[in-house]
N, C-alpha and C positions, 0 to 999 in steps of 0.2 A: 317419506319413509321408504326404505329399501324393501322390495318384494322378494321373498326368498321361498323357494320350493324344496321341500324335503321329499325325496322319492324313496319309498320303501318297497321291498319285494312283496309280491302277492303270494309267494310260494310258502307252503308249510312243510316242505320236505326237500331233500337233495337226493337225486337219483344217483346211487353209487355205481361203480364199475360192474358190480355183479347183478345190477338191476334192482336191488333193494332200495326202498325209500327210507332215507334217514330223516327222522322228524327234526325239524328245525324251524327257523323263522328269523326275525331280526333280533340282534343282540341288544338287550335292554339298555345297557350303559351307552352304547353307540348311538342310540336314538335319543334317550332322555337327556343326557348331558349336553350335547350340541343343541337340541331343540330348546331347552331352557335357556342356554347361553344366548342363543339368537333372539328369543323372545325378550329376555331381560335387557338386551341391548336395544330394544325398540324396533326390531325388524318385524315386518308383516310376514309371518310364516304360514305357509299352507302345506298340507299333506297330500300326496298323490300316490297311487299304486297302479300297476297295469290292470285295466278293467274296473278300477274303483273298488276292488275287492279288499275288505278289511284285512289288514296285515296280522300275522301271527307272531307272538313273541316266542323266542326260543326259551323254553322253561329252564334249560340248563343255565342260562344267563342270570336266573334269579335264585340259583342255589347259593347258599352262603359261601361255600368254598370257591365258587367261581365269580361271585359278585364282590368279594372283598370283605366278607364277614356278615354275620346275621343282621347287624344294624344297617349296613349298606344295602343288603338284599331287601329288607323291609322298606327302606327309603325308596328304592327303585319301584317296588310294588305300589307304594302309595302314590308316587309320581304317575305311574301308568294308570292307576285308578282315576286320578284327577283328569287325565287326558283321554279317558275311555270314550267320551262322546266324539271327540275329533278322530280318534283311531277307528271308530265304528263307521265313520262317514268320510273316507278319503275321496278326493277328486279322482276321476278316471284320467290316467295319464294321457290317454288318447284325446281328451278334450282340453288339455292345457296348451295354450299358446305361449309363445315367448314374449309377446308384447308386454312391456312394463316389468318384465322379470329381470332381476338383477343377478341372481345366483341360484345354483342348484346344489343340493347336498345329498349324498348317497350313504346312508348308514350300512353297517355290515351285518354279520351273522351269516351262516352258510346259505340262507335262502336266496340272496342275490346270484349265487352260482347257478341256480336252477333256471331263473326266468329273465334276468336282466341282460345277459350278454346278447341275446337274440331279440331284444325288445325294440322294434323299429320306431315306435313313437318316442322312446327315450333317446334313441340314436339321433333322430331329427332334432329333438330339443337340445341335446348336448352340442350338436353341430352349430345350431343357430347361436347359442351362447358363446361357444368357443370362437367362432369366426368373427364375432362382433366384440371380442375382448372382455366379455362378461365372465363372471366367476363360475368355475366348475370345481367341486370339492367332493371328497369321498374318504371313508375310513375303513380299515381292516379288509373285509371282503367286498365292501362297497365298490372299489375300483373294478370289480367284475363288470359293473354296468357300463364302464367306459368302453368296453369291447363292442358295445352296440353301435358305435359311431364309426362309419366308414365313408370314404369318398366314393364318387361314382366309378372310379377306376379300381375300387376294391382295397385301396390302401387305408390303413387305420388312421383315424383323425389324430390320435395322440402319439403316433410314431415319432421317436426322437425326443419326446418330452421327459424331463426328470420327474420321477414319481416313486412312491412306496406303496406297499400293500402287505397283507398278511403273508408272511414268508413261508417258503417251503419247509424250513426247519420248524417253524411254529406249527404248521399243519402236521408234521411228523410227531411233534411232542403232544399235540392234541389228540393223536391217535387215529386220524382219518386218512392220512396220506396214502397208506397202502391200498385203501379201497376207493380212493378218489378217482373219478373219471378224468380229472385234469387238475393241475395245481396252478394257483393264481399267479404266483411270482414267475414261474416258468413260462406260463402262457403270455403274460404281459411282455416278458423279454422277447419271446418268439415273434410277437407282433411288432416289435420295434421300440418298445418302451425302454427308457434308461432308468432301470429299477434300482433303487438304493435301499437296502434293508439294513437294520441295525440289530442290536442284541435282542433276542427273543423276549417278548412280554414287557419290555421297557418302552416308554414313550418315544416316538420318533415321527417327525413331521417333515415333509418335503414341500417347499413352495417353489413353483416354477412359473413366474408370471401369473396368469389367471387360472392356474391349476394348483390346488392345494390338496395333498393326500396325507393320511396318517396310517401307520402300520398295523395297529392292533387295538384292543379295547382300551388299554392304558393311554392310548394316543387320542382318545375321544375329546377330552377337555382341551389339550394343547392344539388339536386340529381346529376346533371351534374358535379358539382364540386367534389362531393364525388366519382363519377366514375373516374374522372381524378386522384384523389388522390390514388384510388385503383390501377389504371393502373401504376401509378408512383412507387407505393410501391411494385408492383408485386403481383397480386392476387393469392390466393390459397384456396383450400377447408379447412374449419375448420376440426379439428379432430373429428372423430365420437365419 
């Protein structure tokens, strides 16, 4: 059975450029849909956060107008209630080794923008998986966590890799771009990522060898499916 680690942010806010704390957390759909997809496929899925702190759901992601309707919002709430025990006791990321680990997945929400880019334990784990050809995956703002992985010479581990993430245009339409301390798409490009974004809010997934990324909440299911396809095919690093 493949061993899979889902890494959630431990932050409950995003510090904006004016210093205010914007309440946030993980985006419900981006956690629930992939998590259930991986579990239903028979993967051994574990949860971890920096410090082992129970993660916070972004309540906006459970509003009917943001979740895809009242029925869908209720379904997501029910799913989170069923998983409440696991969410209350995540592993500390600092204590997670890569031995026997086949893949890692980073859900989004604005919370990863706060604590994952500078998370050294995450950077070490991603480097170990990447360099051994194991699977690294993320959706929406989850790719912010990829920024934690750097070489000894300071170069970014994922420079030159094809990827996608929550676009600058989506951030503008969501209403936070003007107050954001940094924008994910722009920053990934600046670090050397080959970022490919598509139409805002529509599903979009990019697979580059052992790196699978999705653009936005609507990409949650397709990203999880692409992850399973990559695992089934046997992931590997692309040729340099």
